[in-house]
N, C-alpha and C positions, 0 to 999 in steps of 0.2 A: 272607877279607875279611869284616869285620863286616857284619851285616845292617843295612840302612837303618833309622833310627829313625823312628817315627811317634808324634807326641805328641798326646794328648787333654788339653785344658785346661778344667778345671772352674773357674768363676769368671772367665771371660774378659771379662766386662763390668765388673768392678771395676777399681780403679786399677792394681793390679799386673798383672792379667790383660790388661787393655786395652793396657797399654804393651808387654807381652810379645808379644802378637799383632801389634802394629804393628811392633815391632823385628825379629821373626823373619826376614822376607825379607832384611833388611840384614845381620844378624849370623850367620844360619845359612841361606845361600842353598840352595834346593832341599829344605829340611827339610819333611816332611809334617806338617801341624798341623791338628787338628780342634778348634775351639772348641765346648764343650758349654754351651748357653745354655738357661735356663729359658724355657718358652713365654711366661710372663708378661712376659719381657724381650725378646721377639722384635724389638721396634722398634729396640733398640740392638745387635742381634746383628751381629757382623762377617761378612764374606763367607765362605761355606763352612761356616757353623755348623750343628751338629746341634741342633735344638730338642727338648728333653727335659724330663721332670719328675724332680726329685730326691726327691720324696715321693709317697706313694700306693701302692696295692696292686700296680701294674704297673711301678713305677719301676725295680726291679732288672733286670727282663727288658728293659725299654726301653733302659736305660743299657748293658746287656751287648751289645745289638745295636749301639749307637753305638760301643762300645769294641772291637768285633771288628776285629782287624788292628792296633790300637794297641799299641805296645810300652811306652810310658811314660804314666802318668797323673799329671798335675800337678793336685793338689788345692789350689786357691787360695781356695775358698769360705770365707767367714767373715762375721761380722756385728759390729755395734756397738750400744750401747744406743740411739742415736738412731734406729735402724731398728726397735726393738721395736714401735712404734706401727703399723707395717705388717704385723706378724705374725711377723717374724723373732725368734728367740731363740738364745741360745748352744746350747741343746740341739738345736734343729732345724737350724740352719745349720752350726755348727762340728762337732757330734758326730753328729747324725743323717745329714747329707749325707755325711760321711766314711764312716760305716757302710754306707750304701747304695752309694756308689761302690766301696768295697772288695769288697762282695759281688758287684757287677756285674763288677768287674775279674777276680775269680776265675772267675766264670762265663764271661766272654769267652774266657779261655784264652790270650790272646796277650800280656797285660801282664806284663813282667818287671822293672818298676821303678816304684815309687810315690814321688813327691816331694810332701811335705806342707809347706805354708807354715804355720808355727806362730808362736811368739813367744818372745822372751827372757823367761826366768822360768818357762817351762812345766815345767822340770825340778824346780822347787821352787815349785809354784803357790800363790799367795795371792789370794783373790778369785775371783768367779764366772768372769770372763773367762779367766784363766790356768788355772783348773781345767778349763774346757771344752777348752782347747788341750791340756792334759795327757791328757784322756780321748781326744781324737782321736788323739794320738800313741800311746796304748796300743792303740787299735784297729789302727793301722797295724802296730805291732810284732807284734800277735797274728795278723795276716792270713796270714802265711806267705809274703808277697810281699817281694822285695828292696825296700829303701826308703832314702830320704834325708830327714832332718828338717831343715828350714831355719827357724832362729829369729832373725829380725831384731829390732832394737830399734824405735824409732819410725821411721815412714816420713816422707819429705819430698818434696813434689811431687804433682802430679795431685790437688790439692785437700786434701792432707794437710799439716798443720802440726805439727811436733814440739812437745812441751811447752816452755814458756818456760824458758830456761836450759839446755836439754839440749845445746846446742852447746858449752857449757863443758866437757863430758865430753872433748872432743877435746884439751883442754889439761891433763887430770888424769892423772897416772901411774896405770896399772892400770885406768883406766876408758875410755881412748880408744877401745877396740874397741866400746864400747856407744853411741857417738855415733849420731845419726840417719843413716839410710841413704837416699840418693835412690832414688825408685821405679825410675828407669831403670837404675841400677846393680844393684838387686835383680832386676829383670826379666832383665837380661843374665846374671846369675849363675844364675838358675833355668833359663834357656834352655840354658846351657852344661851344667849338671848333667843336664838331661833329654836333650839331644842326644848327649852323650858317655857316658851311663850311668856317671858318675863319682860318687864319694862314697857308694858302697853301704855301708849300715849306719852311716853317719856322722850326727852331729848338728852341723850348721853353725851355730855361734853365736859371737858375739864375733869374735876374731881369725881363727878358722877360716872364718867367713863372708866377712870382708874378703879373706882369701887367695883364696877362690873368686871374688870380684869381680875381683880382679887377674888371675886365671887366665882369666877370661872375656873379658878385653881391655877391660873398663870401666875408667875412670879414677876412683879413689876421690877424694872431695872433699878439698881441702887443709885442713889444720888439725891 
């Protein structure tokens, strides 16, 4: 009988992570889940969260303690340009946090699956945002840990609005799989991947991601 999965979720106060933590008891009853939350975000931490630092000289050891016993690391941390004024950058949030988490996961010794939330286009990156996503993916590949890379297109819901006209992709042959993805559908797919340890070594992008959405039991939007 497979060992029970225990998920550690970095980025649990963001749109996708917040939705994932909320849905977990409904779609994966009994699943052990530990949200990893930065101390500066303690006020918005969900119940049972481990308050940690993702940067600093003691971050790796502190995160390793929080990860001990976890089997799956969901790395959902990322940033956007509008957060640069608060000190976040692509290098610190997307790349640096991924690096620190991977080092901690290796040190913890129990993690056997890393699920990274990346972005469509990271395979052929253009611009600083996608180049940071590509760097984070490279770190995951080089970590030696089994992994799944998840590359959604634009998000929809939880405060995210897809670019104007992006819904037209649903009606264009060959581009339908790149239509915006509802945050809840993405969260369900991530939960499914993490809870079942599926998609090992896979890049879930385009139709492969929508197939995982369907496998998770979520209903893809019509169109």
